[in-house]
Every structure is written in C-alpha cells, then in structure tokens.
C-alpha positions as CSV (number, residue, x, y, z in Angstrom):
1,M,-25.3,-6.0,-6.2
2,P,-24.2,-4.7,-9.7
3,S,-23.1,-1.1,-9.8
4,V,-26.0,-0.1,-12.1
5,S,-28.3,-0.4,-9.1
6,Y,-26.4,2.4,-7.5
7,D,-26.5,4.3,-10.7
8,E,-30.2,4.0,-11.0
9,A,-30.7,5.0,-7.4
10,A,-28.6,8.1,-7.9
11,S,-30.7,9.0,-10.9
12,V,-33.8,8.8,-8.8
13,T,-32.3,11.1,-6.1
14,D,-31.1,13.5,-8.7
15,Y,-34.4,13.7,-10.6
16,L,-36.5,14.1,-7.5
17,E,-34.2,16.9,-6.3
18,Q,-34.8,18.7,-9.6
19,R,-38.6,18.5,-9.1
20,L,-38.2,19.7,-5.5
21,A,-36.1,22.7,-6.6
22,E,-38.9,23.6,-9.1
23,T,-41.5,23.3,-6.4
24,V,-39.7,25.7,-4.1
25,D,-38.8,28.0,-7.0
26,V,-35.1,27.9,-6.5
27,D,-32.8,29.4,-9.1
28,V,-30.5,26.4,-9.8
29,P,-26.9,27.1,-10.8
30,V,-25.0,24.6,-12.8
31,G,-22.2,22.4,-11.3
32,R,-21.5,20.0,-8.5
33,R,-22.2,22.6,-5.8
34,A,-25.5,23.5,-7.3
35,V,-28.8,22.6,-5.9
36,L,-29.1,20.1,-8.6
37,G,-27.1,18.9,-11.6
38,G,-28.2,19.3,-15.2
39,L,-30.8,16.5,-15.1
40,G,-34.0,18.4,-16.0
41,V,-37.5,17.3,-17.0
42,A,-36.3,16.7,-20.6
43,G,-33.6,14.4,-19.3
44,S,-36.0,12.6,-17.2
45,A,-37.5,10.9,-20.2
46,T,-34.1,9.2,-20.7
47,L,-34.6,7.7,-17.2
48,G,-38.0,6.3,-17.9
49,L,-39.6,8.8,-15.5
50,G,-41.7,10.7,-18.1
51,G,-42.3,14.4,-18.2
52,S,-44.1,14.9,-14.9
53,G,-43.9,11.6,-12.9
54,A,-41.2,10.1,-10.8
55,T,-42.5,6.7,-9.9
56,A,-40.9,4.5,-12.6
57,H,-37.6,2.7,-12.5
58,P,-35.1,4.8,-14.3
59,G,-32.3,3.5,-16.4
60,H,-29.1,5.4,-17.1
61,D,-28.1,4.9,-20.7
62,D,-27.6,8.5,-21.7
63,E,-23.8,9.1,-21.9
64,D,-24.3,12.8,-22.0
65,D,-26.2,12.9,-18.7
66,S,-24.4,15.6,-16.8
67,H,-24.5,14.1,-13.3
68,G,-22.0,11.4,-13.9
69,N,-22.1,7.7,-13.4
70,F,-23.0,7.4,-9.7
71,G,-23.8,10.8,-8.1
72,S,-26.2,13.6,-7.9
73,S,-24.5,16.9,-8.1
74,G,-26.7,18.8,-5.5
75,E,-24.7,19.0,-2.3
76,Y,-25.5,20.6,1.0
77,E,-23.3,23.6,1.7
78,S,-23.9,24.0,5.4
79,G,-21.9,21.8,7.7
80,D,-23.7,22.8,11.0
81,F,-26.0,19.8,10.9
82,D,-25.4,16.3,9.7
83,P,-28.4,14.0,9.5
84,H,-26.1,10.9,9.5
85,E,-24.5,12.1,12.7
86,Y,-27.9,13.0,14.2
87,L,-29.1,9.4,13.6
88,R,-26.9,7.9,16.3
89,T,-26.1,10.8,18.7
90,F,-27.7,10.2,22.1
91,N,-27.1,12.7,24.8
92,T,-27.1,11.0,28.2
93,G,-25.4,13.6,30.4
94,E,-22.2,11.6,30.2
95,S,-21.8,11.5,26.4
96,G,-23.3,12.9,23.2
97,Q,-22.8,16.1,21.3
98,D,-19.5,17.9,22.0
99,D,-21.2,21.3,22.0
100,L,-24.1,20.4,24.3
101,R,-23.6,21.4,28.0
102,Q,-24.6,18.3,29.9
103,E,-23.7,16.4,33.1
104,V,-25.0,13.5,35.2
105,Y,-25.0,13.3,39.0
106,D,-26.8,11.7,41.9
107,E,-29.3,13.6,43.9
108,D,-31.5,12.3,46.7
109,G,-30.8,8.7,45.6
110,R,-31.7,9.4,41.9
111,T,-29.7,9.8,38.8
112,V,-30.0,13.4,37.4
113,R,-29.3,14.0,33.8
114,H,-28.9,17.8,33.4
115,F,-28.8,19.6,30.1
116,E,-28.5,23.3,29.2
117,F,-30.4,24.5,26.1
118,S,-30.3,27.8,24.3
119,I,-33.2,28.8,22.0
120,V,-32.2,30.8,18.9
121,D,-33.6,32.1,15.7
122,T,-31.5,30.7,12.9
123,S,-31.5,29.6,9.3
124,I,-31.3,25.9,8.4
125,E,-30.6,24.2,5.0
126,I,-33.5,21.8,4.2
127,A,-32.5,21.0,0.6
128,P,-29.3,21.8,-1.2
129,G,-29.3,25.6,-1.6
130,V,-32.7,26.0,0.2
131,E,-32.6,27.9,3.5
132,F,-35.5,28.0,6.0
133,P,-35.9,30.5,8.8
134,A,-36.1,28.3,11.9
135,W,-36.6,28.6,15.6
136,A,-34.4,26.0,17.2
137,F,-33.1,24.3,20.4
138,E,-29.3,24.4,20.4
139,N,-29.3,25.9,16.8
140,Q,-30.4,22.6,15.3
141,V,-33.6,21.0,14.0
142,P,-34.5,18.6,15.4
143,G,-33.1,19.5,18.8
144,P,-30.7,17.2,20.6
145,T,-31.9,13.7,21.4
146,L,-31.9,13.2,25.2
147,R,-31.6,9.8,26.7
148,A,-32.3,8.5,30.2
149,V,-33.3,5.4,32.1
150,E,-36.8,5.2,33.5
151,G,-36.9,6.7,37.0
152,D,-34.0,9.2,36.3
153,V,-34.6,12.9,36.6
154,I,-34.3,14.9,33.4
155,R,-33.4,18.5,34.1
156,I,-33.2,21.1,31.4
157,T,-32.0,24.7,32.0
158,V,-33.2,26.7,29.0
159,S,-32.2,30.2,28.1
160,N,-34.2,32.1,25.4
161,G,-32.1,34.0,22.9
162,S,-34.9,34.1,20.4
163,E,-37.0,37.2,19.6
164,H,-40.1,35.1,20.4
165,A,-41.4,33.6,23.7
166,H,-41.1,29.8,24.0
167,T,-41.6,26.9,26.4
168,I,-40.6,23.2,26.5
169,H,-43.5,20.8,26.9
170,P,-42.6,17.1,27.6
171,H,-44.5,14.1,26.2
172,L,-43.7,12.3,29.5
173,K,-45.8,11.2,32.4
174,N,-45.4,14.5,34.3
175,L,-47.0,14.8,37.8
176,L,-46.2,18.5,38.4
177,P,-48.4,21.1,36.5
178,E,-45.8,23.8,36.9
179,M,-43.5,21.7,34.7
180,D,-46.0,21.2,31.9
181,G,-44.4,23.8,29.7
182,T,-47.6,25.5,28.7
183,P,-48.3,29.3,28.8
184,Q,-50.9,28.8,31.5
185,N,-48.8,26.8,34.0
186,G,-45.7,27.4,36.1
187,P,-43.4,30.1,34.7
188,G,-45.7,30.5,31.6
189,V,-43.7,31.4,28.5
190,I,-40.0,32.2,28.7
191,E,-39.4,35.6,27.2
192,N,-36.3,36.8,25.3
193,G,-33.4,36.9,27.7
194,E,-35.1,34.8,30.4
195,E,-34.0,31.5,31.8
196,F,-35.9,28.6,33.5
197,T,-35.1,25.1,34.6
198,Y,-37.6,22.3,33.8
199,E,-37.5,19.0,35.7
200,W,-39.3,15.8,34.9
201,R,-39.2,12.1,35.9
202,A,-38.2,9.9,33.0
203,Q,-41.3,7.8,32.7
204,P,-42.7,5.7,31.1
205,A,-40.1,3.8,29.2
206,G,-40.5,4.4,25.5
207,V,-39.9,6.9,22.6
208,H,-41.1,10.4,23.5
209,F,-40.5,13.9,22.5
210,Y,-40.5,17.5,23.6
211,H,-41.6,20.7,21.9
212,C,-42.5,24.3,22.4
213,H,-46.1,24.9,23.4
214,A,-46.3,28.7,22.9
215,L,-48.9,30.1,20.6
216,P,-49.5,30.0,17.7
217,L,-48.6,26.4,18.3
218,K,-48.6,25.4,14.7
219,E,-45.9,28.0,13.9
220,H,-43.7,27.0,16.8
221,M,-43.9,23.4,15.8
222,H,-43.4,24.1,12.1
223,R,-40.4,26.3,12.7
224,G,-38.5,23.5,14.3
225,M,-39.1,23.6,18.1
226,Y,-39.0,19.9,18.9
227,G,-36.7,17.0,19.8
228,V,-36.7,13.4,21.1
229,F,-36.6,11.8,24.5
230,L,-35.6,8.2,24.8
231,V,-36.5,6.6,28.1
232,D,-34.8,3.2,28.4
233,P,-36.5,0.4,30.3
234,D,-34.9,-0.6,33.6
235,P,-34.3,-4.3,33.4
236,E,-34.6,-4.9,37.1
237,R,-37.9,-3.0,37.2
238,V,-39.1,-5.2,34.3
239,R,-38.2,-8.3,36.2
240,E,-40.2,-7.1,39.2
241,N,-43.2,-5.7,37.2
242,P,-43.3,-7.5,33.9
243,R,-47.0,-6.9,33.3
244,E,-46.5,-3.2,33.0
245,Y,-44.5,-3.7,29.8
246,V,-46.8,-6.1,27.9
247,N,-50.4,-6.3,26.8
248,Y,-50.8,-9.7,28.2
249,Q,-53.0,-11.1,31.1
250,G,-51.8,-14.7,31.2
251,P,-49.2,-16.3,33.4
252,V,-45.7,-15.0,33.5
253,P,-43.4,-18.0,33.8
254,D,-39.7,-17.4,34.5
255,E,-38.7,-18.1,30.9
256,Y,-41.1,-15.3,29.6
257,R,-39.9,-13.0,32.4
258,D,-36.3,-13.6,31.4
259,R,-37.1,-12.8,27.7
260,L,-38.7,-9.5,28.7
261,V,-35.6,-8.6,30.8
262,A,-33.3,-9.5,27.9
263,E,-35.3,-7.2,25.6
264,A,-35.1,-4.4,28.2
265,R,-31.3,-4.9,28.4
266,Q,-30.9,-4.5,24.7
267,R,-32.9,-1.2,24.8
268,N,-31.0,0.2,27.8
269,H,-27.9,2.2,26.9
270,T,-26.2,1.4,30.3
271,T,-26.0,-2.4,29.7
272,P,-23.4,-4.3,27.5
273,D,-26.3,-5.9,25.6
274,N,-27.2,-2.6,24.1
275,D,-24.0,-2.8,22.0
276,E,-25.6,-5.6,20.0
277,V,-28.2,-3.2,18.6
278,N,-27.8,-0.5,15.9
279,E,-30.1,2.3,17.1
280,M,-31.3,5.2,14.9
281,V,-33.5,8.3,15.6
282,M,-35.6,9.4,12.7
283,V,-37.9,12.5,13.0
284,M,-40.3,12.9,10.1
285,N,-40.7,16.6,9.5
286,S,-41.8,19.1,6.9
287,F,-41.4,22.7,5.8
288,D,-43.7,25.3,4.4
289,T,-41.2,27.5,2.6
290,D,-43.7,30.1,1.4
291,F,-45.8,30.1,4.7
292,D,-49.1,29.4,2.9
293,G,-50.1,26.5,5.2
294,E,-49.0,23.8,2.8
295,N,-45.6,22.0,2.9
296,E,-43.2,22.2,0.0
297,V,-40.4,20.0,1.5
298,Y,-40.6,16.8,3.5
299,A,-37.7,14.9,5.1
300,A,-36.5,12.4,7.6
301,N,-34.2,14.4,10.0
302,T,-34.7,17.8,8.2
303,R,-32.7,17.5,5.1
304,A,-34.5,16.3,2.0
305,F,-33.0,13.2,0.3
306,A,-30.2,13.2,2.9
307,Y,-30.3,9.4,2.8
308,G,-30.5,9.2,-0.9
309,V,-27.7,8.1,-3.2
310,G,-24.8,10.4,-4.2
311,E,-21.3,9.6,-5.5
312,T,-19.9,6.2,-4.8
313,D,-17.8,3.5,-6.3
314,A,-20.8,1.1,-5.9
315,N,-18.9,-0.9,-3.3
316,G,-20.0,1.0,-0.2
317,H,-17.2,3.6,-0.5
318,W,-18.7,7.1,-0.6
319,E,-16.8,10.2,-1.7
320,P,-15.3,12.2,1.2
321,G,-17.6,15.0,2.1
322,E,-20.6,13.4,0.3
323,T,-23.7,15.0,1.9
324,K,-26.3,12.6,0.6
325,R,-25.7,8.9,1.1
326,P,-27.6,5.8,2.3
327,I,-27.6,4.7,5.8
328,R,-25.1,1.8,6.0
329,I,-26.2,-1.1,8.2
330,D,-24.7,-4.5,9.0
331,R,-27.1,-7.2,8.1
332,D,-25.9,-9.3,11.0
333,R,-27.1,-6.8,13.6
334,R,-30.6,-5.9,14.9
335,H,-31.7,-2.5,13.9
336,L,-34.1,-0.3,15.9
337,V,-35.5,2.9,14.4
338,Y,-36.9,5.3,16.9
339,L,-39.5,7.1,14.7
340,V,-41.3,10.3,15.6
341,N,-43.7,12.3,13.5
342,V,-43.8,16.1,13.9
343,T,-45.1,16.9,10.4
344,E,-47.3,20.1,10.5
345,F,-50.1,20.9,8.0
346,D,-50.6,17.2,7.1
347,P,-52.8,14.9,9.2
348,I,-50.5,11.8,8.9
349,N,-47.1,10.7,7.8
350,S,-45.8,7.1,7.2
351,F,-42.8,4.9,7.0
352,H,-42.6,2.1,4.4
353,T,-39.7,-0.3,3.7
354,H,-39.1,-2.0,0.4
355,S,-38.5,-5.7,0.3
356,Q,-38.7,-5.9,4.1
357,F,-41.3,-6.4,6.9
358,F,-40.8,-5.4,10.5
359,D,-42.3,-5.4,14.0
360,Y,-43.5,-2.1,15.4
361,Y,-43.9,-1.0,19.0
362,D,-46.3,2.0,19.2
363,H,-44.8,4.7,21.4
364,G,-42.1,2.2,22.4
365,T,-43.8,1.6,25.7
366,T,-44.2,-2.2,25.4
367,L,-41.6,-4.9,25.2
368,E,-43.8,-6.9,22.8
369,P,-44.7,-5.6,19.4
370,T,-48.1,-3.9,18.9
371,H,-47.9,-4.7,15.2
372,R,-46.1,-7.7,13.8
373,N,-44.8,-8.4,10.3
374,V,-45.8,-5.1,8.6
375,D,-44.1,-3.0,5.9
376,T,-45.9,0.3,6.4
377,I,-47.0,2.2,9.5
378,M,-48.8,5.5,9.9
379,Q,-48.3,8.2,12.5
380,C,-50.3,11.3,13.3
381,Q,-48.4,14.3,14.6
382,A,-46.8,13.5,18.0
383,Q,-47.2,9.7,17.5
384,R,-44.0,7.8,17.7
385,G,-42.7,4.2,18.0
386,I,-40.0,1.7,17.5
387,I,-39.4,-0.1,14.2
388,D,-37.5,-3.4,14.6
389,L,-35.6,-4.4,11.5
390,D,-33.8,-7.6,10.6
391,Y,-31.8,-7.9,7.3
392,S,-29.9,-11.1,8.2
393,D,-31.5,-13.0,5.3
394,H,-31.2,-10.2,2.7
395,E,-28.5,-9.9,0.0
396,P,-26.2,-6.9,0.4
397,G,-27.2,-3.8,-1.5
398,L,-29.6,-0.9,-1.6
399,Y,-33.1,-1.1,0.0
400,M,-35.4,1.9,-0.3
401,F,-37.6,3.3,2.5
402,H,-39.8,6.3,2.4
403,A,-43.2,7.9,3.3
404,H,-46.0,6.1,1.5
405,Q,-47.7,9.3,0.7
406,S,-46.2,9.6,-2.8
407,E,-46.1,13.4,-2.7
408,F,-44.0,13.3,0.5
409,A,-41.5,10.9,-1.0
410,E,-41.1,13.0,-4.2
411,L,-40.6,16.1,-2.1
412,G,-37.8,14.9,0.0
413,W,-38.8,11.9,2.2
414,M,-37.1,9.2,0.2
415,S,-34.2,7.2,1.5
416,F,-32.1,4.1,1.3
417,F,-30.5,1.6,3.6
418,E,-27.2,0.1,2.3
419,V,-27.0,-3.4,3.7
420,V,-23.5,-4.8,4.0
C-alpha cells in the first residue's frame, strides 16, 4: 500500500484528536508531547474535512502542516496502561500480568485459578493529556482479563483500598446467592479496608465480564469498575455434549462432532491448536468528563484513538515509544476479537469493519456463529460476543474499524488494523 495511505490515516487521527480536545475543553500546548499538534479547524480544510465535519477523506498536500508526514503529535504521557498490551494479556493463574498476584492449583479434583485484586481510587489518561478520576480493579481500566476453562473454579480475593464501598458481580452462571456480588447478598458491599474472597464455577463457555454492583450502579460502572472473563470450552465436554454448544436439533454425525471439537480446541488456551489463533480483547467504554450524564470520550480499551495512526515509515515500522498505532495482524492467521460493551449513558454501542465481513458469536456461548457474514454488530451494555475475522484474501495495508455511531468514532472510538 502506498505510503500516502498512512499519511491520510494519520491526518484523520490527528484531526479527530483536535476535535476531541475541543470537546473536553483541554488547553492544548504546542509540540510533540502536546495533546495534539498544530492541526486545527482551519487546517482541516486542507485535509478536505471542512470546518466542522470529519467524515471525508483527507489529503495531505499542505507542506506547512505541523504534524509531519506520518504522525499525529499527541502522545500519551502515562505508561501505566498500554491498550496494545491489554489486547492480548490473559491471566490464567499460571501466566499473564507480572504485577497481578495469581496462582493455579488443584482442589477436590478441580482446577482452581486464584487471583488477588485490590480496588483503588486512581487517575487514568483517557486521551493525550486528559485525565479521568477512576475507581479501578488493580489500578487499571478495564480490570485484568481472567481466563479459565469451563468447570474450573475462579477465586478472587479482593481488598478494598478505595474510599468507596464496592463489590464484584460475575456475569457467569452462579449457583450460590452469597457469591452474587450485590449489596443484598452474602457479605454485602466491601467497605474501605475490608477483604472478601469470591468463588465461582467457570460456566458457561463464552465471553463474560465482571463489574461492581454497588449503588449508584451507573457511577461505579462509569468510573471503570469492570473487566473480562473468558471461559474456554472444554473439548472433551464438547465431544460428549455437542448439542449444548449449537442451536441445532438435527443429527450429530461424527464429522460434525469432530468439527465442533476442533473449534473448541482453537478457543481453549490449554491446547496447542490455540496457538493458531490471534486473540484480542476489546472493551468498548466511555467517559463523562464533566459528570453531566453525557459522554465526551469514547474508546476501545479506554484510550481514545489508541489504535489510530501515529509516526511510521509506512512499512509497518512504528517509532519506538509510539503510543498510538494500528493493531498489526498477520493475514494468514485467524483472528478472534472478544468484544464487550460497558458504555454508560448510551443505550448501544457498535463495531464496524471497513472492507471486511465477519462471523459473530453472541456472548461466545456457541461454537456456530449466531450471525454470519456481517460487517456491523450492535451491543447493549453488558452484551458481548466473539468477532471472527479472516483477512487471508486482503492486500496488506490499513483497514479501519470503529463504532458506527459517528459521534462515538469522532470522539475516540476509531481504529485501524494493519494487515501484513
């Protein structure tokens, strides 16, 4: 793909960041470490974007444009959270984040995956130079992604260092009301300085999530109290009970059973077949920076435009330390996006791919797609699913994906895959 495509994509990222900064009323300094570079509304006309819109296809012919040939100058200052690292960090009890206390052991014939969480009040950077006062699991938003195999025990010992009372509510099939993580059940809320151990069976297989259920619920969600559970299907259980994993009432011949088992093996992190798949977690979230009940910033994995285009040589080599860059993917691999919507104050969010169609598994609880050959899906809050992408017949280069609520895309939820 010619380098000008990277140039144009960087211009889009740069221009939309400028508009976002104006929305959240940030005082933008000049220079590479600023929230944005010098591309303002006047400069946007040069890009073909007009004075107030950002939906055209910008060119990049102005030699005086201050952001340079390939990069946007707004960089994230904080290094405590990396959306690119978060994409592919799965905590299994055996591996994952270096700073997360976790272990795996057998107990009464079951695998126990035990994690220790702290809850803290913190500040997170949601756009270059824009800080947001968050409440967080393990000092990050979203919280750590936890991964288990169906039938395992997920155990979380949580200590509350926040000034506010919190809980952890699981979107799992939980049979014990005292483990529901609501103020009315079990220990109730966990107050400042208190500790409690939650325990759940990892079921059903699929993409699930956890969040605080203390009141007011909308504030605890909006402030960042959520994270993702991945429950991998057990291939042997699939072989024995194939009908539990498909919406299908017909006969199950051996060939079809074997195909379902193969799919389960690709989604199970304990099997060698899982190495064939590139897996990514994306949490669609939003931030009300002035606390008026309306969002000013939208993102996939917290940081606005984190998967946009920054400084590159246009051959897939990004500048060291570049905080905004596309998600680089190998076109010869299968790609699964574990998508979760936690957006507050908006009834739905969405995921749309340019120049591509995909299969979708709602909630990830089936081994056959619930939607086939679509390029846009919608999710209400708490809805989640698996997006199955195949770029094997695409030319290398940049392919955009974003929310197809245009406002969300313009305010941070706009991204690119770089297919290589």
